[in-house]
N, C-alpha and C positions, 0 to 999 in steps of 0.2 A: 823557684826558688834552688839552686844547686847549692850544698853548701858541701866544701871539700874540711877533712879533718886532717890535718898532714904533720906528718912526722912521729908519729906516736909509735908505742910497743902496741902491735894488736895482739889482744888473747881472745881468742873465741874456741873454745875447747869444744862447742858443738862440730866444727869443720878442721880440729886437731889444729887448728892455727896459733903459732907465736913467732911474728917475726914483727919486724918495723915493715907498716905496711901505709899507704892513705885508706880512705874511704870517702866513696863521694854517695852522699846524699840527696835525692831528688823525689818529691810527690811524698813525703814520708817515709820512705820505703830506702834500704840500701840499693846503691845505682850500680857500684862500681868498692872493688879492695885490690888495687893495684901496689907496685912499689914506686910509679910516681905518677901522681894525677897533676895537671896544671888548671881544668878548665873549670872555673866556678865563681859564684856568684859571690859567695862569702866564704873568705877558709880560717879557720882553727888552727894556731899553732900548737901542736902538743907534743914539743920535741922535749924528750925527759919524761915524758907522762908514760901513763898503760891508758888504752883505750880499751874499752870490754864491753858485750850486752852490757846494758840497764839490768842490775839487781834484781832478785824475782825473789819475793818473801812468802814462804808458802806457809805462815803460820802466822795470822794476824788477825785481832778482833775488830771490825770496823768499829769508825766514827758512827756515833747516834745520829739519828734525823728526825728533826722538828721543822713542823709545819710545811714537810713535802720536802724538804731540804735536807743536806747534807751539812753536818758539822763543818764549817769550813773555815775555822778561825786558823791564819796562817802560823800563830806562833804556838798555839795548844793541840793542834789536831793531829791524831795519828798519820793522815795519811799525809800532813804537812812533814811531820818528823820522819817519814819515810823517804819523800823526793830529797829532802836535805842531805840526806847520806848513801844518797845514791841509787835508792828503790825505785824502780817505775813500773813495778807490777805487783800487785800483791793476791795472796788467794787469802780469803776473810772467808766468816760464818764460822770461827773454828771452836770444838769443844763443843759442841752441840747447840750453841748459841747463835743465834742471828738478833740482829734491833728492829727487825721488822719481815718482811716476807721477802727472802732472797731476789726472789726476781725484779721484785718490785725495786728492791736496791738497785739491779742493773738497770732497769731503768730511770732511776734517778740520776746515777752515774752518765748517763748515756744523754741526759736533756742536758744536767748542768753542767757536767764536767768535772773531774776531781784532780787533785793531786797527782793521783799515780793511776794506771789502768786496775782495774778491780775486776776477779774473778769471785766466785762466791759460791761455797758450799750447802748447802743445804745443811740448818743445824737440826739435829735429831728432839734437842730438848723442846727446841722454838714449838716444831709438830707435833710433839708430844701433847705440850701443856693445848695447844689448839684442838688436838683429840680429846679433851676433858679429863685428863691424867695428870692433872694439877699437883699432884702431891707426889714430890722427888721421892720421897723415900719407901713409896709404895707402888703395888705393881700396877701395871695395867693392864687394861682388860683384852680380849681376844676380838672385839668389836673396834676400841679406841687402837691396838695395834693396827687391826685394818685400814681403818680412817687414816692414821699419820702413815703408814707405809702407801697408800695411794698418794695423800698430798705430797711427798719427798717424792715420788716416778712422775707427777707431774713439772715439780721442782727441775728434774734431771732432765727432762723432756725437753724444758724450755729455757736449758743453758748453764744450771750449774754444773760444776766443777767436779763434784762427788758426796759424800755426805759425810758430815762429822760427827763423832759423841764426845761427850763429856759424862762418861759413868761416874766419874769420881765424885759431880755434883748433882747425880739422878741415880744415887743407889739403887734405889728401886726398878730398876731394870734387871731383868734376867733372861735366862739364855732363850726364850719362846720367844721375848721381844725383841731382842739383840737378833736373832735370825730371822724375826719374820721381817724388821725393816731392814734389814742389808738386803735383802732378797729386793728391793727396788733398784740394787745398782746390777742385775745379775743382767749378761750381755750387753751391758753399755762400755764397759774397760773403764771406768773413769772409777775410783779407789775413797775405801771409808780411812778415814779418820780419826783418831782416838785418845784422847784422854783418860787413862788405863782406871781402872776402878781403884787400885792401890797403888801404891808405891812400899820406898824403903824394903825391909825383909816379906811384905808380901808383895811385892812387884811380879816375880814368878809366874804367879797365880793367875793375876790379873791379866800378863800377856799372853799368857794359853788362852784364855778366854777368848779376847778379842780374836787373835791370830787363827784357834781353833774355827772360829763362827767364819771368816772370813774366808777360808782356804778351803771349809766344806761346801763353800758357794763359788767357789772359785773368783772373789772379788781382791785386787790387789789391796794391800793395806798400807799404811803410812800411821806409824808410833809417834804419838806429839811429845816434844819438849821432855827429851828423854834424861837430859841432866835432871829435871826437878822429880823425876820418878825411878832412876835406879843412883842418882850420885851419891850416895850416901855409905859406900863399900860393896855396890851390887853391879857395878856397872861390866865388870869383866865377862862374869857370868850371865849377864843379860846381853850383851853383846854375842856370846857363843850361842846364845838361847835362839836369836834372830837369823843367825848364820844357818844354824840347823834347820831350819824351816828353808830359808832360802835354796839350800842344798839340796834340799825335798821338793823343790820346784815351786814354791810359794814365791808371788810376786811381794817383798816385804821391804819396806825401809822406812827410816825413823828420822827426826830432826830433834835439833839441840841450838842452846842459844851462849853462848861464851861469858857466862857470870854463874857466879856459885850462891845466888840468892833467886827464890821461886817468888812471885807476886800473885794475891790471890786478892778477894774480898773477906774482911774479916768474919761475915757470917756464913762464908762457905763450909760443904761437908769436911773439907781441908782442915777445919780447924773443931771440929767435932772430938767430945772426948776420947781421948788417948792417943793424942796428937805430940805431947811433951814424950812420952814414952817412945813413941813411934820412932822418931826424931833422935832421940836420947840427950833433949834440951831441956833448958827451962824459959820462962817467958822473956828473957831478955833479946832471944834471938829475931824478936818480934818488931818491926821497927812500921809506925803509922806512917802514910803519907798524906792524910787528911784531918783535920778536924780539929781539937784543943790540942791535939797531942801530937800533931804534924811534926816529922824528924826527931821524934821520941823512942826510944826502944821501952817495950810494955814493960809491966810488973802485973802480977794476979790479978791485981784491981783493976789496974787500967782494962787490961783484956775483958773482965768480967762487964765492964761496965759501959764500957766501947762495942762488944759483940753485941748487947744489948738496944743500945740508945743507938747505933751507927753501924748497922750490918753489911753497908752497901761498902764501908769504909775501905780505899785501896792501903793492902799492906807489903810489905816486902820481909821475905821471911830467908834470914842466912844458915842456911844450913846443910848447904852441897859441900861436898870436897873438891878442889879446885881438879886437883889431879883426874877425877874421875870426870869430870867435864871433858878435861882435856883428852882424856881417852876416847870421850864417845866422838869429839869431832875430830879425831884422827881416825877414824872408821870410815870405808870407802863406802860404808850403807848410809852414812848420816850424811844429811844435809842441813845446811847452815838455814834457821828461822828464827825470828825476835820474842813469836807470843808475846807483839805487842797491847798494850792495853792501856790506856790512860783514862781519866777523868777529869776534864777541864786542866788538862796538863799537870795531873798530877800522878804519879806512879814509878814505875821502874824503868831506870835508864836504858833498860834493853831498846826500850821502843824508839830511841833517838841515836844508839850506836851501837847495837850489834855488828852493822857490816863493817865501818872503820875499825873497830876493833877487834875483830879478826885479822884482818889485816896487820895491824901494830903490836898484838899482842901473840899472834901464831906466826904470819909471816913472816915480821921485820926478825924475830928473833931464832928463825931458822927451823921452828914446828913443827911448821907446811911448806910447802911450797906454795910459790904464787898462782902460778897456773891450775893446781887441784882448789887451793880454795876460791878460784875463779868458777871453776865447774861448780864445786859446793852452792854458789852463790848466784848463778845463771842457768846453765844447761841442763844440769841435772834436775832440779825444782820444775823446770818449764816443760823439761818432758814428761818429769812422776805427773802433773794435772792435766798435760794434752793442751798446755797454752801455744797454739801454732802461732809462727810471725815473732815469739818471744824468746829470751835466752839466746840468740845466734846474733852473729852479723851476716851470714851468708848472703849473698846476693839476692832480692826480692824480700830478705825480711824488714819486719818494721824497725825504723830507726830511732830504736831505745836505745840509747848510749849513754856510758859513762866515762870520762877522764878522770883520772886522778894521779897525783904525784904518791908514788910507792914509797917513797922517802919520808915523808910529812904527812900522810893519812892517819889522823890518829882521832880516836872517840874523844870527848871533851863533857859528855852527857855522865851526870854523877847522881849518888842517892840523894843528895840534897838539891843539886837541880837537872832533874832528869829530862828536861827536852832541852838543853844545849847541844846547839849545832856541831859538827862535827868540822875538822880541818884539815884539808887536804883532797876534799872532793871538789875538783874545780869546774867541771862543767856536768849538766844532765842534759840531755836531751828526749823528750818523748816526742817518736811520733816526727823526727827530725828539726822538731823545733825546739829552743830555749827555753828549757823547763824550769832552772835553777842555776846558780852559779857561785862559786866560792859561800857556800852557806846560806844564799840569800836566793829565796823565791821569786822566778823572774815573770812567771805564766804558772798560776795554779788550777786553768780548767785544761788542760790539754788529757787528762787521764780519761780512759774509755772505759765501759765494761768490755770483759773481754768473755761471751760463751761459748760453752765448750758441747 
């Protein structure tokens, strides 16, 4: 089967391409990229549209597994939302969390297929609990650290793309445990990604804790969702600090989503005593996404009642400053990533809107060039996590392709309706086959495991 995408503006930052070109796809790969190609079995008219590599989301929380199969509801699954907004490859297992053994997850994706290609990080917290360190507020023993490090190393050897930490959620992690487990990455070239221990005014010490450990071991460092870590008036200094590590020769990058509210579980350590003072807010900033108070802002009484009765409740906390998020996304060392997490379709609209939102809210108003935006969404995250064949349209690359209308593309997901599909994502191909068209999923089993 030979498919021709004709007449579009092809943007591929991996090869510094920005021209009107035709793309020929054969056997799941890009076979030719030339000004005028004619011979094909199927022809896709992309006139007036942008054609680029499939988007790569490097910070996703994967769908759960039940009875040996991925949750695959096409209306509510995280990976289905990814596909509808043009994401063809995700890096899951972030913030230290895995829903099951990450290599088993990859095996399940290969057996059943998925809405998108999936690479996995080994989640530190997952392996910490397996090693018997079940108290997230308490330290791990030396023996437990050795056990979790050996298990993490095996997961990396079997294809995991890196190691993730959620120190905010496991504050019992000390420097001994951080350096000991991070040593599993030594010599692999794979990055450590981290949800830092603290945010707002305390973010600088938390950043230094992570980066100093990675620098000592010569490990690439990925700082997760920095809008929700330093988006309260600290962003300029935060970015300058990461730049200073980079200037000293360290491999460090960050990611961010284009929203001024974060999302986490109501029972998480984020909402431990002191959170109101930390953000300088009251309970009204907190919106509940599930349960009897779904869609409502909190009072102290609701907060205390639901945190006890329903600690897993998804929340949205409206506390970040939009200008701080904009500053982060404009920095060359910051990738776009959604931090997508949903529970039965409930949660934050970033899971369904992040990528089209950047195009609509940043590119169209002139805050960012289209080329730079696509680079943050494709080439840079693919290179960051060594996803061979992804994030590129060079001849021989995997034929994961997005065709979108630059004048019409926009996110439609809202905090009230967090999984509404976007507009303007005309066509999404995975492996050269049509996976989604105009917000409608055509084939939800084309995604495969990406082992690194």
